[in-house]
Backbone and ligand atoms as CSV (ligand in chain L), in Angstrom:
chain,resi,resn,atom,element,x,y,z
A,1,UNK,N,N,-13.642,8.651,16.277
A,1,UNK,CA,C,-13.129,7.453,15.617
A,1,UNK,C,C,-14.215,6.824,14.751
A,2,UNK,N,N,-13.774,6.222,13.665
A,2,UNK,CA,C,-14.678,5.428,12.826
A,2,UNK,C,C,-14.312,3.955,13.005
A,3,UNK,N,N,-15.312,3.120,12.827
A,3,UNK,CA,C,-15.058,1.680,12.922
A,3,UNK,C,C,-15.813,0.979,11.813
A,4,UNK,N,N,-15.159,0.044,11.148
A,4,UNK,CA,C,-15.870,-0.837,10.219
A,4,UNK,C,C,-15.704,-2.269,10.706
A,5,UNK,N,N,-16.709,-3.057,10.379
A,5,UNK,CA,C,-16.681,-4.470,10.758
A,5,UNK,C,C,-16.990,-5.295,9.520
A,6,UNK,N,N,-16.229,-6.348,9.331
A,6,UNK,CA,C,-16.496,-7.286,8.239
A,6,UNK,C,C,-16.650,-8.673,8.853
A,7,UNK,N,N,-17.663,-9.383,8.378
A,7,UNK,CA,C,-17.975,-10.708,8.915
A,7,UNK,C,C,-17.760,-11.754,7.826
A,8,UNK,N,N,-17.154,-12.864,8.205
A,8,UNK,CA,C,-17.007,-13.967,7.267
A,8,UNK,C,C,-17.089,-15.282,8.049
A,9,UNK,N,N,-16.899,-16.378,7.361
A,9,UNK,CA,C,-17.079,-17.701,7.980
A,9,UNK,C,C,-16.054,-18.676,7.453
A,10,UNK,N,N,-15.810,-19.695,8.256
A,10,UNK,CA,C,-15.099,-20.863,7.746
A,10,UNK,C,C,-15.536,-22.077,8.561
A,11,UNK,N,N,-15.309,-23.249,7.990
A,11,UNK,CA,C,-15.623,-24.497,8.674
A,11,UNK,C,C,-14.337,-25.258,8.903
A,12,UNK,N,N,-14.248,-25.889,10.048
A,12,UNK,CA,C,-13.041,-26.662,10.314
A,12,UNK,C,C,-13.262,-27.629,11.457
A,13,UNK,N,N,-12.269,-28.471,11.651
A,13,UNK,CA,C,-12.320,-29.444,12.743
A,13,UNK,C,C,-11.139,-29.193,13.675
A,14,UNK,N,N,-11.338,-29.513,14.938
A,14,UNK,CA,C,-10.225,-29.430,15.886
A,14,UNK,C,C,-10.461,-30.360,17.067
A,15,UNK,N,N,-9.405,-30.489,17.833
A,15,UNK,CA,C,-9.451,-31.208,19.096
A,15,UNK,C,C,-8.727,-30.330,20.089
A,16,UNK,N,N,-9.318,-30.091,21.228
A,16,UNK,CA,C,-8.646,-29.298,22.251
A,16,UNK,C,C,-8.077,-30.256,23.281
A,17,UNK,N,N,-6.748,-30.349,23.258
A,17,UNK,CA,C,-6.103,-31.388,24.061
A,17,UNK,C,C,-5.913,-30.962,25.506
A,18,UNK,N,N,-6.004,-31.938,26.360
A,18,UNK,CA,C,-5.697,-31.759,27.790
A,18,UNK,C,C,-6.546,-30.711,28.477
A,19,UNK,N,N,-7.768,-30.524,28.028
A,19,UNK,CA,C,-8.640,-29.615,28.770
A,19,UNK,C,C,-9.751,-30.389,29.488
A,20,UNK,N,N,-9.842,-31.674,29.164
A,20,UNK,CA,C,-10.891,-32.474,29.784
A,20,UNK,C,C,-12.210,-32.243,29.064
A,21,UNK,N,N,-13.093,-33.219,29.180
A,21,UNK,CA,C,-14.437,-33.047,28.614
A,21,UNK,C,C,-14.513,-33.354,27.138
A,22,UNK,N,N,-15.669,-33.070,26.569
A,22,UNK,CA,C,-15.954,-33.528,25.217
A,22,UNK,C,C,-15.203,-32.767,24.132
A,23,UNK,N,N,-14.645,-31.593,24.433
A,23,UNK,CA,C,-13.880,-30.856,23.421
A,23,UNK,C,C,-12.562,-31.531,23.085
A,24,UNK,N,N,-12.169,-32.530,23.887
A,24,UNK,CA,C,-10.974,-33.302,23.539
A,24,UNK,C,C,-11.226,-34.217,22.353
A,25,UNK,N,N,-12.489,-34.524,22.108
A,25,UNK,CA,C,-12.818,-35.386,20.974
A,25,UNK,C,C,-12.783,-34.559,19.687
A,26,UNK,N,N,-12.473,-35.257,18.584
A,26,UNK,CA,C,-12.493,-34.594,17.279
A,26,UNK,C,C,-13.908,-34.088,16.984
A,27,UNK,N,N,-14.023,-32.813,16.660
A,27,UNK,CA,C,-15.330,-32.247,16.317
A,27,UNK,C,C,-15.122,-31.013,15.442
A,28,UNK,N,N,-16.189,-30.516,14.885
A,28,UNK,CA,C,-16.069,-29.381,13.979
A,28,UNK,C,C,-16.970,-28.228,14.372
A,29,UNK,N,N,-16.680,-27.066,13.778
A,29,UNK,CA,C,-17.525,-25.884,13.972
A,29,UNK,C,C,-17.659,-25.164,12.641
A,30,UNK,N,N,-18.753,-24.427,12.506
A,30,UNK,CA,C,-18.849,-23.407,11.470
A,30,UNK,C,C,-18.595,-22.084,12.182
A,31,UNK,N,N,-17.344,-21.653,12.115
A,31,UNK,CA,C,-16.968,-20.448,12.849
A,31,UNK,C,C,-17.415,-19.200,12.104
A,32,UNK,N,N,-17.918,-18.236,12.850
A,32,UNK,CA,C,-18.193,-16.900,12.297
A,32,UNK,C,C,-17.091,-15.976,12.792
A,33,UNK,N,N,-16.512,-15.231,11.890
A,33,UNK,CA,C,-15.378,-14.365,12.239
A,33,UNK,C,C,-15.752,-12.911,11.973
A,34,UNK,N,N,-15.568,-12.080,12.981
A,34,UNK,CA,C,-15.810,-10.643,12.836
A,34,UNK,C,C,-14.487,-9.917,13.015
A,35,UNK,N,N,-14.178,-9.022,12.107
A,35,UNK,CA,C,-12.969,-8.209,12.275
A,35,UNK,C,C,-13.368,-6.739,12.349
A,36,UNK,N,N,-12.722,-6.040,13.257
A,36,UNK,CA,C,-13.016,-4.626,13.511
A,36,UNK,C,C,-11.790,-3.798,13.137
A,37,UNK,N,N,-12.041,-2.738,12.383
A,37,UNK,CA,C,-10.954,-1.854,11.954
A,37,UNK,C,C,-11.340,-0.418,12.307
A,38,UNK,N,N,-10.434,0.264,12.968
A,38,UNK,CA,C,-10.696,1.641,13.412
A,38,UNK,C,C,-9.729,2.620,12.783
A,39,UNK,N,N,-10.159,3.858,12.741
A,39,UNK,CA,C,-9.276,4.933,12.311
A,39,UNK,C,C,-9.941,6.275,12.535
A,40,UNK,N,N,-9.142,7.317,12.503
A,40,UNK,CA,C,-9.657,8.661,12.767
A,40,UNK,C,C,-10.079,9.386,11.507
A,41,UNK,N,N,-9.397,9.062,10.409
A,41,UNK,CA,C,-9.581,9.859,9.191
A,41,UNK,C,C,-10.172,9.033,8.065
A,42,UNK,N,N,-11.054,9.670,7.304
A,42,UNK,CA,C,-11.631,9.033,6.120
A,42,UNK,C,C,-10.828,9.444,4.893
A,43,UNK,N,N,-10.901,8.605,3.856
A,43,UNK,CA,C,-10.230,8.976,2.609
A,43,UNK,C,C,-11.102,9.968,1.826
A,44,UNK,N,N,-10.648,10.333,0.642
A,44,UNK,CA,C,-11.367,11.359,-0.116
A,44,UNK,C,C,-12.741,10.890,-0.589
A,45,UNK,N,N,-12.962,9.568,-0.564
A,45,UNK,CA,C,-14.290,9.036,-0.917
A,45,UNK,C,C,-15.212,8.933,0.304
A,46,UNK,N,N,-14.717,9.365,1.454
A,46,UNK,CA,C,-15.531,9.290,2.663
A,46,UNK,C,C,-15.530,7.916,3.296
A,47,UNK,N,N,-14.517,7.116,2.994
A,47,UNK,CA,C,-14.449,5.767,3.563
A,47,UNK,C,C,-13.227,5.622,4.458
A,48,UNK,N,N,-13.392,4.770,5.473
A,48,UNK,CA,C,-12.252,4.445,6.333
A,48,UNK,C,C,-11.315,3.500,5.591
A,49,UNK,N,N,-11.898,2.424,5.078
A,49,UNK,CA,C,-11.175,1.458,4.244
A,49,UNK,C,C,-12.227,0.746,3.401
A,50,UNK,N,N,-11.865,0.419,2.185
A,50,UNK,CA,C,-12.806,-0.250,1.287
A,50,UNK,C,C,-13.164,-1.633,1.846
A,51,UNK,N,N,-14.449,-1.886,2.035
A,51,UNK,CA,C,-14.891,-3.187,2.550
A,51,UNK,C,C,-14.358,-4.345,1.712
A,52,UNK,N,N,-14.293,-4.109,0.391
A,52,UNK,CA,C,-13.853,-5.194,-0.504
A,52,UNK,C,C,-12.417,-5.622,-0.215
A,53,UNK,N,N,-11.596,-4.646,0.147
A,53,UNK,CA,C,-10.195,-4.962,0.466
A,53,UNK,C,C,-10.136,-5.808,1.731
A,54,UNK,N,N,-10.900,-5.395,2.734
A,54,UNK,CA,C,-10.906,-6.154,3.997
A,54,UNK,C,C,-11.425,-7.568,3.752
A,55,UNK,N,N,-12.505,-7.671,2.977
A,55,UNK,CA,C,-13.079,-8.990,2.670
A,55,UNK,C,C,-12.069,-9.881,1.959
A,56,UNK,N,N,-11.350,-9.297,1.002
A,56,UNK,CA,C,-10.385,-10.089,0.244
A,56,UNK,C,C,-9.275,-10.611,1.163
A,57,UNK,N,N,-8.739,-9.741,2.010
A,57,UNK,CA,C,-7.691,-10.153,2.936
A,57,UNK,C,C,-8.220,-11.216,3.911
A,58,UNK,N,N,-9.388,-10.943,4.477
A,58,UNK,CA,C,-9.932,-11.863,5.475
A,58,UNK,C,C,-10.220,-13.226,4.846
A,59,UNK,N,N,-10.854,-13.218,3.684
A,59,UNK,CA,C,-11.182,-14.498,3.059
A,59,UNK,C,C,-9.932,-15.254,2.623
A,60,UNK,N,N,-8.882,-14.517,2.279
A,60,UNK,CA,C,-7.603,-15.167,1.971
A,60,UNK,C,C,-7.048,-15.898,3.187
A,61,UNK,N,N,-7.133,-15.251,4.336
A,61,UNK,CA,C,-6.649,-15.875,5.580
A,61,UNK,C,C,-7.524,-17.081,5.940
A,62,UNK,N,N,-8.839,-16.905,5.812
A,62,UNK,CA,C,-9.750,-17.977,6.224
A,62,UNK,C,C,-9.690,-19.170,5.272
A,63,UNK,N,N,-9.335,-18.929,4.005
A,63,UNK,CA,C,-9.281,-20.044,3.052
A,63,UNK,C,C,-8.189,-21.044,3.444
A,64,UNK,N,N,-7.173,-20.555,4.189
A,64,UNK,CA,C,-6.124,-21.479,4.653
A,64,UNK,C,C,-6.617,-22.373,5.788
A,65,UNK,N,N,-7.697,-21.955,6.447
A,65,UNK,CA,C,-8.229,-22.724,7.576
A,65,UNK,C,C,-9.445,-23.556,7.189
A,66,UNK,N,N,-10.109,-23.149,6.094
A,66,UNK,CA,C,-11.404,-23.726,5.748
A,66,UNK,C,C,-11.302,-25.209,5.388
A,67,UNK,N,N,-12.186,-25.993,5.982
A,67,UNK,CA,C,-12.252,-27.439,5.746
A,67,UNK,C,C,-10.938,-28.145,6.065
A,68,UNK,N,N,-10.251,-27.639,7.080
A,68,UNK,CA,C,-8.996,-28.260,7.510
A,68,UNK,C,C,-9.145,-28.795,8.933
A,69,UNK,N,N,-8.245,-29.713,9.260
A,69,UNK,CA,C,-8.087,-30.160,10.639
A,69,UNK,C,C,-7.066,-29.218,11.266
A,70,UNK,N,N,-7.539,-28.291,12.055
A,70,UNK,CA,C,-6.707,-27.159,12.488
A,70,UNK,C,C,-5.476,-27.585,13.286
A,71,UNK,N,N,-5.601,-28.678,14.039
A,71,UNK,CA,C,-4.451,-29.130,14.849
A,71,UNK,C,C,-3.229,-29.447,13.992
A,72,UNK,N,N,-3.463,-29.804,12.726
A,72,UNK,CA,C,-2.357,-30.182,11.845
A,72,UNK,C,C,-1.704,-28.997,11.137
A,73,UNK,N,N,-2.295,-27.820,11.230
A,73,UNK,CA,C,-1.774,-26.675,10.474
A,73,UNK,C,C,-0.569,-26.057,11.187
A,74,UNK,N,N,0.409,-25.579,10.400
A,74,UNK,CA,C,1.581,-24.942,11.024
A,74,UNK,C,C,1.211,-23.711,11.850
A,75,UNK,N,N,0.107,-23.043,11.473
A,75,UNK,CA,C,-0.330,-21.851,12.215
A,75,UNK,C,C,-0.576,-22.146,13.695
A,76,UNK,N,N,-0.942,-23.391,13.992
A,76,UNK,CA,C,-1.299,-23.733,15.374
A,76,UNK,C,C,-0.343,-24.757,15.984
A,77,UNK,N,N,0.825,-24.840,15.388
A,77,UNK,CA,C,1.828,-25.773,15.896
A,77,UNK,C,C,2.176,-25.418,17.348
A,78,UNK,N,N,2.117,-26.387,18.208
A,78,UNK,CA,C,2.485,-26.154,19.602
A,78,UNK,C,C,1.416,-25.482,20.447
A,79,UNK,N,N,0.238,-25.217,19.840
A,79,UNK,CA,C,-0.849,-24.624,20.625
A,79,UNK,C,C,-2.128,-25.406,20.363
A,80,UNK,N,N,-3.077,-25.227,21.228
A,80,UNK,CA,C,-4.410,-25.737,20.972
A,80,UNK,C,C,-5.119,-24.771,20.027
A,81,UNK,N,N,-5.725,-25.254,18.947
A,81,UNK,CA,C,-6.456,-24.338,18.062
A,81,UNK,C,C,-7.821,-23.978,18.657
A,82,UNK,N,N,-7.787,-23.333,19.794
A,82,UNK,CA,C,-9.007,-22.862,20.455
A,82,UNK,C,C,-9.528,-21.636,19.698
A,83,UNK,N,N,-10.743,-21.245,19.985
A,83,UNK,CA,C,-11.274,-20.027,19.351
A,83,UNK,C,C,-10.418,-18.818,19.714
A,84,UNK,N,N,-9.873,-18.805,20.936
A,84,UNK,CA,C,-8.996,-17.697,21.341
A,84,UNK,C,C,-7.741,-17.645,20.462
A,85,UNK,N,N,-7.119,-18.812,20.257
A,85,UNK,CA,C,-5.903,-18.834,19.431
A,85,UNK,C,C,-6.210,-18.576,17.963
A,86,UNK,N,N,-7.382,-18.987,17.505
A,86,UNK,CA,C,-7.788,-18.683,16.124
A,86,UNK,C,C,-7.957,-17.170,15.969
A,87,UNK,N,N,-8.593,-16.531,16.944
A,87,UNK,CA,C,-8.784,-15.065,16.904
A,87,UNK,C,C,-7.426,-14.361,16.881
A,88,UNK,N,N,-6.493,-14.828,17.695
A,88,UNK,CA,C,-5.151,-14.242,17.749
A,88,UNK,C,C,-4.459,-14.392,16.387
A,89,UNK,N,N,-4.545,-15.587,15.802
A,89,UNK,CA,C,-3.899,-15.826,14.517
A,89,UNK,C,C,-4.475,-14.910,13.430
A,90,UNK,N,N,-5.793,-14.827,13.345
A,90,UNK,CA,C,-6.432,-13.998,12.310
A,90,UNK,C,C,-6.070,-12.526,12.530
A,91,UNK,N,N,-6.077,-12.088,13.782
A,91,UNK,CA,C,-5.719,-10.704,14.110
A,91,UNK,C,C,-4.331,-10.367,13.555
A,92,UNK,N,N,-3.359,-11.202,13.872
A,92,UNK,CA,C,-1.987,-10.906,13.454
A,92,UNK,C,C,-1.793,-11.039,11.940
A,93,UNK,N,N,-2.480,-12.011,11.341
A,93,UNK,CA,C,-2.366,-12.180,9.889
A,93,UNK,C,C,-2.985,-10.984,9.163
A,94,UNK,N,N,-4.119,-10.512,9.660
A,94,UNK,CA,C,-4.789,-9.377,9.020
A,94,UNK,C,C,-4.006,-8.085,9.230
A,95,UNK,N,N,-3.453,-7.951,10.425
A,95,UNK,CA,C,-2.654,-6.767,10.737
A,95,UNK,C,C,-1.461,-6.638,9.782
A,96,UNK,N,N,-0.858,-7.767,9.447
A,96,UNK,CA,C,0.275,-7.745,8.509
A,96,UNK,C,C,-0.152,-7.308,7.118
A,97,UNK,N,N,-1.380,-7.692,6.723
A,97,UNK,CA,C,-1.840,-7.365,5.372
A,97,UNK,C,C,-2.281,-5.907,5.260
A,98,UNK,N,N,-2.881,-5.399,6.341
A,98,UNK,CA,C,-3.347,-4.008,6.304
A,98,UNK,C,C,-2.220,-3.116,6.815
A,99,UNK,N,N,-1.301,-2.844,5.926
A,99,UNK,CA,C,-0.139,-2.038,6.298
A,99,UNK,C,C,-0.418,-0.589,5.951
A,100,UNK,N,N,-1.408,-0.032,6.620
A,100,UNK,CA,C,-1.828,1.339,6.366
A,100,UNK,C,C,-1.773,2.075,7.694
A,101,UNK,N,N,-1.025,3.161,7.730
A,101,UNK,CA,C,-0.833,3.852,9.006
A,101,UNK,C,C,-2.108,4.542,9.489
A,102,UNK,N,N,-3.092,4.705,8.586
A,102,UNK,CA,C,-4.299,5.431,8.972
A,102,UNK,C,C,-5.374,4.550,9.601
A,103,UNK,N,N,-5.277,3.253,9.406
A,103,UNK,CA,C,-6.288,2.354,9.978
A,103,UNK,C,C,-5.594,1.256,10.760
A,104,UNK,N,N,-6.290,0.731,11.765
A,104,UNK,CA,C,-5.712,-0.408,12.468
A,104,UNK,C,C,-6.757,-1.445,12.827
A,105,UNK,N,N,-6.316,-2.694,12.778
A,105,UNK,CA,C,-7.169,-3.793,13.208
A,105,UNK,C,C,-7.246,-3.698,14.731
A,106,UNK,N,N,-8.451,-3.581,15.254
A,106,UNK,CA,C,-8.566,-3.407,16.709
A,106,UNK,C,C,-9.061,-4.653,17.424
A,107,UNK,N,N,-9.825,-5.488,16.724
A,107,UNK,CA,C,-10.335,-6.678,17.403
A,107,UNK,C,C,-10.747,-7.728,16.383
A,108,UNK,N,N,-10.558,-8.969,16.742
A,108,UNK,CA,C,-11.099,-10.081,15.956
A,108,UNK,C,C,-11.904,-10.959,16.902
A,109,UNK,N,N,-13.157,-11.201,16.542
A,109,UNK,CA,C,-14.020,-12.076,17.332
A,109,UNK,C,C,-14.327,-13.328,16.535
A,110,UNK,N,N,-14.278,-14.442,17.209
A,110,UNK,CA,C,-14.491,-15.743,16.575
A,110,UNK,C,C,-15.627,-16.443,17.326
A,111,UNK,N,N,-16.724,-16.627,16.611
A,111,UNK,CA,C,-17.904,-17.273,17.200
A,111,UNK,C,C,-17.865,-18.749,16.879
A,112,UNK,N,N,-17.855,-19.590,17.912
A,112,UNK,CA,C,-17.851,-21.020,17.623
A,112,UNK,C,C,-19.252,-21.603,17.699
A,113,UNK,N,N,-20.188,-20.853,18.274
A,113,UNK,CA,C,-21.609,-21.209,18.214
A,113,UNK,C,C,-22.380,-19.902,18.319
A,114,UNK,N,N,-23.693,-19.983,18.281
A,114,UNK,CA,C,-24.494,-18.753,18.372
A,114,UNK,C,C,-24.284,-18.034,19.701
A,115,UNK,N,N,-23.862,-18.774,20.702
A,115,UNK,CA,C,-23.806,-18.201,22.049
A,115,UNK,C,C,-22.414,-18.063,22.628
A,116,UNK,N,N,-21.395,-18.544,21.912
A,116,UNK,CA,C,-20.051,-18.485,22.484
A,116,UNK,C,C,-19.068,-17.888,21.489
A,117,UNK,N,N,-18.286,-16.954,22.015
A,117,UNK,CA,C,-17.411,-16.145,21.166
A,117,UNK,C,C,-16.144,-15.833,21.939
A,118,UNK,N,N,-15.001,-15.866,21.255
A,118,UNK,CA,C,-13.736,-15.441,21.866
A,118,UNK,C,C,-13.167,-14.327,21.001
A,119,UNK,N,N,-12.564,-13.346,21.641
A,119,UNK,CA,C,-11.991,-12.208,20.916
A,119,UNK,C,C,-10.540,-12.017,21.278
A,120,UNK,N,N,-9.795,-11.434,20.333
A,120,UNK,CA,C,-8.428,-11.007,20.620
A,120,UNK,C,C,-8.290,-9.544,20.224
A,121,UNK,N,N,-7.679,-8.761,21.074
A,121,UNK,CA,C,-7.353,-7.367,20.763
A,121,UNK,C,C,-6.118,-6.978,21.546
A,122,UNK,N,N,-5.533,-5.872,21.153
A,122,UNK,CA,C,-4.345,-5.398,21.863
A,122,UNK,C,C,-4.655,-4.061,22.503
A,123,UNK,N,N,-4.013,-3.793,23.609
A,123,UNK,CA,C,-4.209,-2.510,24.306
A,123,UNK,C,C,-3.570,-1.374,23.526
L,1,ZN,ZN,ZN,-14.517,-26.911,19.448
């Protein structure tokens, strides 16, 4: 298997409701987002998928979140915009854009600080 990873960032604010503690207060993060794409076969140029394509899709998704109050976005309606739910949202949004049977999005990791990260993947 081959794997490529693309990293990007966005900034946003959120409040995590009903969890207790200081995360209930309005605060922001500079999130780092890593997306992992796997596949068995390379194209005729020796690439799994063009990095530029992945970057364009990922940055398109992140631009909808950037500098926003995440709790107010329809993407997170009815849920807490936790790093876990952000990872899930990006995973599914990217999966829809990469409609290529030869490659698949395998994991999205969302770093909310240098030391804490949540990931979403499917079995
Ligand atoms: Zn937070």
